[in-house]
C-alpha positions as CSV (number, residue, x, y, z in Angstrom):
1,M,0.0,0.0,0.0
2,I,1.4,3.4,-1.0
3,K,0.8,6.3,1.3
4,S,0.8,9.7,-0.2
5,K,1.0,12.9,1.7
6,V,-1.8,15.4,0.8
7,K,-1.1,19.1,1.2
8,T,-4.0,21.3,2.0
9,V,-4.5,25.0,2.0
10,K,-4.4,26.3,5.6
11,G,-7.9,26.5,6.9
12,L,-9.5,24.5,4.0
13,V,-10.6,21.7,6.2
14,K,-12.0,24.1,8.7
15,Q,-14.0,25.9,6.0
16,L,-15.3,22.6,4.5
17,R,-16.5,21.5,8.0
18,A,-18.2,24.9,8.5
19,V,-20.1,24.4,5.2
20,R,-21.0,20.9,6.1
21,D,-22.3,21.9,9.6
22,K,-24.3,24.8,8.1
23,M,-26.0,22.4,5.6
24,N,-26.7,19.9,8.3
25,A,-28.3,22.5,10.4
26,E,-30.5,23.7,7.5
27,L,-31.5,20.2,6.5
28,E,-32.1,18.8,10.0
29,H,-35.8,19.3,10.2
30,M,-36.7,19.1,6.5
31,T,-38.9,16.4,4.9
32,S,-37.6,14.5,1.9
33,E,-39.7,16.8,-0.4
34,Q,-38.2,19.9,1.2
35,R,-34.7,18.5,0.8
36,T,-35.3,17.8,-2.8
37,A,-36.5,21.3,-3.4
38,Y,-33.6,22.7,-1.4
39,F,-31.0,20.9,-3.6
40,Q,-32.8,21.8,-6.8
41,K,-32.7,25.4,-5.7
42,M,-28.9,25.1,-5.0
43,R,-28.3,23.5,-8.5
44,E,-30.3,26.3,-10.2
45,K,-28.3,28.9,-8.3
46,K,-25.0,27.4,-9.4
47,K,-25.9,27.0,-13.2
48,P,-25.3,30.6,-14.2
49,E,-21.9,30.6,-12.7
50,Q,-20.8,27.4,-14.5
51,Q,-22.0,28.6,-17.9
52,G,-19.4,31.4,-18.0
53,V,-16.5,29.0,-17.2
C-alpha cells in the first residue's frame, strides 16, 4: 500500500467543515420533499456561474 501525503491549504478543512455543519443545520428538520426542493434550488443557483466557465 502506497501512502501519499496530501497538502491542504491552511484552513481549508475548517472551511469545509463549516459548510457541512451549516448544511446539516439547514436540512435537519426538513422532509424529503423539502430537501429535494432545497438541492434543486442550489443547483439552479449554481448553473449561471458554471455557464461562463
